[in-house]
N, C-alpha and C positions, 0 to 999 in steps of 0.2 A: 522377602526372599532368604532373610535369617534363619527362617523354620525350614529350610529345604532338605538341611542334612537330616531332621530327625523323620522329615516326611517318608525319604530313601530309609532311614533305621528301621520306622515302621513298618516301609514294604516289606522287607526283606523280611522283620520278624515274621511277617505274616505268613510269606510262600514258605518258612522252615519250619513252622508251627502249625498250622492247618490244613496244609495241599498234602495228599498221601502221594505215593510210588504211581499211582492212575492216572494221576492229573499230569504229565510230563508234558502235553500241550499245552497248556494254561497256564504250566511253571514256565514255559521257552518263553510265549508272549509277555507274559510279566516281567519277564527279564530284559526284553528288548525292550519295554519299554521304560525298565528303570535306567539303562543303559543311553536312550533316547533321551530323559528325564538330566542324568549326569552330563551329558555333552552337551544340552542346553547351557546348563546353569554354567559349566566352563566356559563357553564362548562367551558367557555374559560378564562373567568375572572376569575373563582374560580374552577381550578380543583380538582377534590377530591382523594383527598390525604392519607384520611383516612377514615377509617368504624366504627360506633356504637360498640356493641353486638349485637350478632346472636339471634334476640329474635323469641324460637321455637315456642311460641303461636302466632306471628305473621304472621310468614314465610314459618311455617312446620317443619317437621324434613329434615335433610341434606341427610340423609341415610336411602333408602328404600331397604327391604330383606323380600325376602320369603323363608322358611323353603325348601330344595328341598327333590323333590316328594322319598318317602321311608324312610327318617330320621327322628328322632324325636329330640327335642332339649333340652339340658338336661341344660345349663345354659348358660347364656348371660350376659356379663359383660363389661364396657364402658373401652379404654384406652386411646382414646382420645375424648372425649365429647366437640361436637355434632358430631365427622365427621367420626371415625373407633368405631367400637363394635367388639368383640368377640362373637359367637356364636359355642359354644362345643353340635358337633349333635354324634347321634349314631346310629349305625344299624347293628344289627346282633351284638352285645355286642362288636363292635368295634369304638373307638371313632375318630374323626374327629375335625381338629380347623381350623372353617372358618372367614377368616377376613373378614368383611360388611366395603365397605366403598362408598363414594357418585359415583351416576353412573351418568356422564356424557352426555348430548345430544349430534349430530355431531356438531350443532354450537358453542357447548362451547371446544370441541375436537380440534377444529380449530382454536379458539382463544387459548387458551392453547398452542397449539404446535405453534403457532406462536410470543406469547408471551416470551416463552419459549428460542426461537432460537434467540428473540431480545434482552431479557435480559444477554445473553451469550455476544454479544457486548459490551453493556451499562456495564455491570458488570467488564468485562475485560480490559475497558478501564479508570477504576478507578471509585472512590464515595464510594468505602466499605473501611471503616478505621478500624483501632483497638479501636476505641474511640466511635463507634458508635453501636448500636446495628443491627445486620445483618437482622434479621427479620424486622425491619422496614426499612432499605433501602430497601430490597425487594420488602415488601408489595408497599411502594411508589412510586418505579419505576414501580410496574407491573398496580398500577390504571392509575399513568402518560402516559403508552401505552393505557392503554383502553381507556382514553381521548381522545387520538390523534388517534385511530383506530376508535372513533365513534362509540363504540360498545355499541348497546342497552341490557344491560345486567339488570336483577332483581337481586336482591338482593340477594337469596339462590345460582342461578349463580355466581355470583362475590364470593361468600364465599367457593365454588365447587372447582372455579379453582385456588385463591388463598390455598386453602387446599392442592393441587398436586403443586403447586409452592412451598410451602414451605415444603412441603415433600418430594420433588426431592434433591433441592437445596442443605436445610438444613440439614434433614432428611437422612434416610437410604434406598430411594427409595420405593417398593416392602414392604420391611422388616421392613419398620420404627414400624408401629403395633406391631410387633412382639419384637424391643428392648425396646417397650415403656411400653409393659406386666410385669409387678412387677413379676409373677407366670410362666414366663420361666427361667431357669437354661441355657441350651443350644441350638443353634441354627445351623442347618446341611444343607446342602443342594451339593446334591451329584451327582449331572450333570447337562448336558440340559435335558430340559423337564421332567424333575424326582423331584416329588412333595416334597419343605421342608420337613422336617423333626426337631422334636425341642424334647428338657427333658421338660414336665411340672410338677409343682410342684402336682397337684392332679391326672393326669391322665399320667402322664409318658410318654413315647415316642410315640408320637401323629402327625400323618400324618396333614397336611394342605392344603387349597386350593390353594396355591403360587406355580408357577412353571417359570420357565425364558427359553428363547428360545436363541439359541448360543450366537446369538451378545448381546444380553439383559443383559445377565450373564456375559459373557467377558467383558462389563461395565462395571456393578456391583462390579466384584472385583478387577478390575482396581480403580473405586471410592473408595471402602474400602480402600484398600492399600495407596491411594494416603492421605483420612481423616487419615490415621496413620503414616504419613511422610516415608511411603516407597514408592520404586518402583518396579513394577513387570512386569516380559515383558518375551518375549517365550527364550530368553538367561540365566536368571533369574526367573522360574516358582514357584517358590514355596518361601512362605513368612510366618514369624511368625512377629505377630505386635502387639502392643496394642491400640485402638480404644481412642480416645478424650474422651469418658467418662470412661476409664478401663477396657473396656471387652476387653479378649483376643479375637486375629485374628490369624486362621491358614489358606492362602490360595492358592489356584493353580490355574494357567491360561494355559487353550489348553487344547491339546490332548496328550500331549507326556508322559505326567509323571502320568494322570489320564485319563485313554482311554474313559469314559463317558463323558470328557470334563471339564470343569472349575469346580471350586468345593470351599468352602469355610464351616467352623465352628466356630462359636463365641459363648464362653465362657463367658455368661452375667456378667457383674460387680456390685456389690450391693453398688449403693451410700451409703446409711447406712448399713455401716458391721454389721457380725453377732457378736454379745457381749456374755460374760458369763450368762448374763441373758439368752437370748435368748436358748443357748445349755441347759440350767436349764430347761427352759419350753419345750423344745424339748426330752429333757430325753436323750440326747446326754449324759452328765453328772449329775451327779445329787449333790446339794449343799455342800454337803461334800469333793466331789473330787475337786471340785473349789475351794473350801478354803485351801484346799491343795496345788493346783496349786498356790494358791494366796501367800502363806506363803513362799513355795521352791522357787516361782520366787525374789520374795522380797529380800530371799537368796542368788541370785545368783546360784541356781542348774540350772544343764544344764538339758536339753531334746529332746530329739528325737519321732518325732509322725511320725509314720509309718502307711501304710494301702494300697489300691488299690483304682485305680481312682473313684475318687469321693467319697471318703469315708470319705469326712469332715478335710483333715488333714490341710489344710492350715487353712480353717475357723477356728480350734482350735489354732492352732499357733497363727493368728489374732487375736484371743478374749484372750488368755491369757497374750497375751503381752500387754497388755492394764495394767498389772496388774505390770508392770516394774516401780520401783520408778519415779515419776515424773521427777528431775534433773538429773537423770543419762545420761551418752551419747551414743546413742545407733544408730548401722548402719547395715542399709537392705541390703542384696543383694538379686538379684531377676532377672529373664530372662525376665520375663513381671513381670509390675507392678501388685500386688494382695493386698500388705498388707496396712492397714490404721492404723495410731497410732495418736492418741490427745497427741502428746510429740515434744516439743519443741525443744529439742538436740537431733535431730534426721537426720542423713544424710542417704537419699534415693538413693541407688547406682542400676544399672540396666546396664546390659550386652550391647552390643553392634556386632553387625554379621560385617564380613569381608566387608571393602569399595570395593574393588576388588578380583577377581579370586586368586590371589594371597596371601589372606587372609590377607593385611594389612590394620593394623587399628584396628584389630579384639579386644575385651575388652572381656574378658571369665571371669566365676563364678570365677575362679582360680585367675587371675588378682587382681579382685574386692575386694579377700579377704584378698588375699595376703598386697592387698595396705592398708586393712580398718584395718590391725593388727599393722599399722604404725599410725593409728589416737589415739590412744590411748581411743577405746570403751570401757563401760563396759557390753555392751549388745550386741551379734551380731547375727542375724536374718537371717537363709540364706532361699532362698524361697525351696528350693530342692536341696538336694546333689544327685550326677550321677555319677559325672569324679573325677579328680586327685583332687579336693578341698574339698573332706572327709578328706584326710591326713592331709592337711593344717589348718581345723576345727577341727579336732580331737589335732592336736598339741596346737592351741587355749584353749581350754577345758584343756588339760596338764599345762597350764599357766596360769591359774584361770580367763581366761574368762568367761563369761557366754553366750553360744551359746545356740542360737534352730531353729531348722532346720525340713525340711519333708523327707521323701523320699518312694518310692514305696518298700511295704513286706507286708505279709500277717500275720505274727505272728513274736513272737523273734526270732527263729532259724534262719529265713528268712535273718532278720536282720542283725544277727552276720555273715551268710554268703554271705551276700553283702557286708559286710563293711569288710571283711576277702580279699575279691574275687577282682580279675582287673574287672573292670577299678579302683575301690575304694583303694583297696592295705591297707586298714590300719594295722598297725599290730595287732596283736591278744594283747596284753597287753596294749597297750592304749586304748581299750576298756572300760576295767575297769576304765577308766577316766567319765564315762556318769552316769549320774546321773539317770535318768528319762527316761523310754522307754512306749509311747502311742499307744496301735496298735486299731488304727478305723477302722472300717466296715460297708458297706450299705448292710442293708438287708431287711426283709421283716416283717411287726408287724401290727396283723390287715388287711390285703390285702395293706395297705402304705407300699411304700417303706423310709425306713428313718436310720440315719445315730447313730453309735453309740460307745462309747469307748468298745472294746471288752474285753481289759485288761490295766490293769497300773502297770507297774513293773518296780520294782529298782535295777537297777548292783550293787551288794554289793563288789567286788572284783571277783579274782581268784582263784580257788582254786590248792594248789601247788601241788598237787599228780595229781588230773587228768590234769589241763590245762584248765580245761572248764573254763565259765563266771560263777559267783553264781547270780542268780535272787530271788530277794522276791516279789512277786506276792500280791500288796496291795489290787487292788479291780478286782473283775472280775463281767463282765453282765450274768444275767442270761436268759435265753430268753424264757423261760415256765413262769416267773415270771414280764419280763420286769424291770426288775428294777436291781441294783449294791450289791453286798455282798463284804464286807471287809473281809480279810484273815488272815490278821496279824499286826505285829507291824510295823511301817514305819521305814527303818532304814535310809532317808535321816532328817525327823524329827528329831530323834534322832540325827544327827549330828548340827541339827540346836539348838536343845537344848543347846547340848554342849557349841556348838562358842558362844552364848548367855549369858550362866552361866543362862538358866532356871532349873526350878525344871519342873517333870510330871504336878504338877497342872498350871504352870503357861503355860507349852506349852499347855496344854487344854483348859487353857482360850482361849488363843489366836484363836485357831480353833473356838473355840464356838462363840466369839465376831464376828469373820468374817461370818460364816455362821451363825448370823443372820444380818449380815447387807446385805449378799446378799440374803437372804428369803425377807426382807422386799423388796429389789428391784424389786422382783419378782411380791411381793404383790401388788405395788405402780406402776405394770407394766413401770418402771423406767429401759429404755433397751438400749437408744440409746449408741453410744458410747461415745459420748462430756461427758453426765451424768454420766458414770460410770468409767470414767479417773478423773472425778472431786472430787464424790465421792473416789475414792482410794489417789488421791491427799491428801485431806483433811484426811483420816485416818491416809496415812503417816506424817501429819507434826502433827495432834491432835488425836488421836482414843478417846478420852473423848469424844469430843465435837461432833463427829460424834454418838458415842454409844447413847451418852443424845437425840440426834435430832431424832434417830431410835422409842427413849422409848419415846418421846412426839412428835412423829408423828410431827415431822418438818423437817426432812432430805431434803424432795423436796424443801419446800421454803429456807434453809440453799442454796442449790446447785444453786439455781434457781436464788439466789442473783450473783453467780460467771460467770452464762451465759452471 
């Protein structure tokens, strides 16, 4: 290697002294050979392990897409620029979701398969540590392999191959673009060679251009479970898990319990949770209702959020939990992590499946709730009550703990019937301990699927003559005008007024002040959960300062200083 410079110099000397002007062709060939030798020596001495940013103007687009015949493109948007975008196609008033990714040549496919296999050996032998970025390690090793293969790849080819390596190693394989799309709520694969379906915020249930052969589908299901830290096999072919980004995964393997083959459903997790301001903007609640929740939760009143599947129960629970006073001790209990609080004094509990077929090592909701009561919490959040933990939950309410939970039920009477009946078995007399019940619905408004608070009711006790639960319906959604109607006085707020020694005017002022703050946050689009939490904390510490900042239009500056 050290003699390479002299070899080139001697070759150049030979060309200049011995070749005549008539030997132009030979000179050209020899020049190409010399350039090739120089290029090879440079790559050996300086292997390429880093790449510049991709230049679309210089190298051209990485994705080429033609609208299929018979379809009309309704919308197109990037989810991973410049590698993949989404095209919404329409034919016969039926929409299709098309994922457009880079197309590989046969040579690029061959290089990709070879690099993919070799990387498995390299990465399994070490080199990936928790202190190094996995994407950087992957890219460096891939580029080293390119150099070792002496692969003559243009810049677009290199980026296309690296895209698929990152997608398959670090992402979620062919559904990676779906996971990156913020408009998607659910992803569902129903079996072998069946198109993947999903729920889109704008187009609702929609079919994609993605499907899986049996081997690929089995491999993806196993991979998703491994990413979640769970094991799936023919012996245990069904798994409920949480993906690293917080999304909920339900998966089955093989054809024994799902006859069309392996399946999976992913309920996507919002990295930026829905907040009270979002719910006001979505008209899931109005400002007055949200101010009511703020004051009620601040004073430790208990609530259950009920509704059907995907009606927004957990979203509302998570949003109003931001009103919990900042220094209060909070314990949350869930099957899979969905709640996100900007709260320091918070224990987040998650259940655990049995470690073997004898149910050894199982930690249930009931176990976690019973344990939580020994942790002296001021606020308890339970993801969903569906079993024996319901009785413990109401015992906690009766002993003065502020508790909040969700359950599946479509109306007030169904909630009471479920709580009264097995397997929940809450004694009827204990139901009066609950303060607030919110019924959520998913419905259609202006041909769009939306979520609304159908009714907000308060439990006021038990009728001594009939034994029925007395309720006070405070708000009800009117579908004709898509607005909320208040029906009467609040029993819960009257209790707050009495407990705090306020008069009617002071109670009204407190609600109005909170409404002003919430309305200001809506107008300024201050909707992220960190800012909302900081506003609640600031208001809890000094409401006069917050109201003054609202009046002077300096609240955003004041909160920004604490970020």
